[in-house]
C-alpha positions in Angstrom: 135.5 111.0 83.3 133.6 108.6 85.5 132.4 109.9 88.9 134.5 108.9 91.9 133.1 109.1 95.4 135.4 109.1 98.4 133.3 108.1 101.4 134.7 108.2 105.0 132.7 106.2 107.5 133.0 106.3 111.3 131.7 107.9 114.5 133.7 111.0 115.2 132.8 110.8 118.9 134.3 107.3 119.4 138.0 107.9 119.1 139.9 105.7 116.6 136.6 104.3 115.2 136.1 107.7 113.6 139.3 107.6 111.6 137.4 107.5 108.3 135.7 110.8 109.1 139.1 112.3 110.2 140.6 111.3 106.8 137.7 113.0 105.0 138.4 116.3 106.9 142.1 116.1 105.7 141.2 115.1 102.1 138.8 118.1 101.8 141.9 120.4 102.2 143.2 119.2 98.8 142.2 120.0 95.3 140.7 117.2 93.2 139.3 116.9 89.7 135.6 117.8 89.2 134.6 114.2 89.0 135.7 113.5 92.6 133.3 114.0 95.5 134.6 113.8 99.1 131.8 112.9 101.6 131.7 112.4 105.3 129.4 109.3 105.6 129.3 109.5 109.4 128.0 106.4 111.0 126.6 105.0 107.7 123.1 104.0 107.6 120.7 103.3 104.7 120.8 107.0 103.7 124.1 106.2 102.0 122.4 103.8 99.5 121.8 106.7 97.1 125.6 107.1 96.7 125.9 103.5 95.4 123.5 104.1 92.5 125.0 107.4 91.4 128.7 106.4 91.3 130.7 103.9 89.3 133.7 104.1 91.6 133.7 104.4 95.4 136.6 104.7 97.7 135.5 103.9 101.2 137.5 104.6 104.3 136.7 102.9 107.6 138.2 101.5 110.8 138.3 97.8 111.3 138.7 95.7 114.5 141.0 92.9 113.5 144.2 91.1 114.5 146.4 93.4 112.4 148.9 95.9 113.8 147.1 99.0 115.1 147.4 101.7 112.4 148.0 99.3 109.5 146.3 100.5 106.3 145.1 98.0 103.7 143.2 98.4 100.5 140.6 95.7 99.7 138.7 95.5 96.4 135.6 93.5 97.4 133.3 92.3 94.6 130.5 90.9 96.9 129.2 91.7 100.3 130.8 88.6 101.6 134.2 89.9 100.6 134.0 92.7 103.2 135.9 92.0 106.4 133.8 90.5 109.1 135.3 92.6 111.8 134.5 96.0 110.6 133.6 98.2 113.5 129.9 98.7 114.0 127.8 101.7 113.1 124.0 102.3 113.0 123.9 99.4 110.6 126.8 97.3 109.5 128.8 98.2 106.4 128.0 94.7 105.2 124.3 95.3 105.6 124.7 98.5 103.5 126.5 96.6 100.8 124.0 93.8 100.7 121.2 96.4 100.4 123.1 98.1 97.5 123.4 94.7 95.7 119.7 94.2 96.0 118.6 97.7 95.0 121.1 98.9 92.4 124.1 96.7 92.2 127.6 97.4 93.4 129.9 99.9 91.8 133.6 99.3 91.8 134.7 99.7 95.4 138.1 100.3 96.9 137.8 99.8 100.6 140.6 101.3 102.7 140.6 99.9 106.2 142.7 101.1 109.1 143.2 98.6 111.9 142.2 99.7 115.4 142.5 98.0 118.7 139.2 99.1 120.3 136.3 101.5 120.1 136.7 104.3 122.6 133.6 106.1 124.0 133.1 109.8 123.9 136.5 111.1 122.7 137.3 112.9 119.4 141.0 112.5 119.5 142.8 109.7 117.6 145.5 107.6 119.2 149.0 108.4 117.9 149.2 105.2 115.8 145.9 105.9 114.1 146.8 109.6 113.6 150.1 108.5 111.9 148.1 106.4 109.4 146.2 109.3 107.9 148.9 110.4 105.5 149.2 106.9 104.1 145.4 106.7 103.7 145.5 110.0 101.7 148.3 108.7 99.6 146.3 105.5 98.8 143.2 107.6 98.0 145.2 109.8 95.6 146.8 106.8 93.9 143.4 105.1 93.4 141.9 108.4 92.0 144.9 108.7 89.7 144.6 105.2 88.4 140.9 105.7 87.7 141.4 109.0 86.0 144.6 108.1 84.3 146.2 111.4 85.3 148.0 113.3 88.1 146.2 114.7 91.1 146.7 118.4 91.7 148.4 119.2 95.1 
């Protein structure tokens, strides 16, 4: 089976902006096939480039500042760096910068980007707002569905 990386991105210390990392904590409580790796990508950065060359399938989870309803979860399948939402919350470097670097250095794997809409970036708090906390089970459901579709078999609970 092809390797699948589930990568949560976000700053755990900035409230809702850290939802990707919170999702990873919950995902790590579940059993997954051996070809699935669950990684806390933190605030991103160029150190994440190595994951792009070693994986054919990446499921990324990140917060986005957009005009959607707070807590709304969407799956985007970008093919180019320009397909990533413009309003993704900022990290050390932007997610778009990371993707553009991956295109130049090793090419893009198949990416499923799960974005959770947030209203703002809060400073120095680790708790998620109720609307964002409620979105986590849906994110996990979407991750499991994507893994199942790639592997062609059921996920163990």
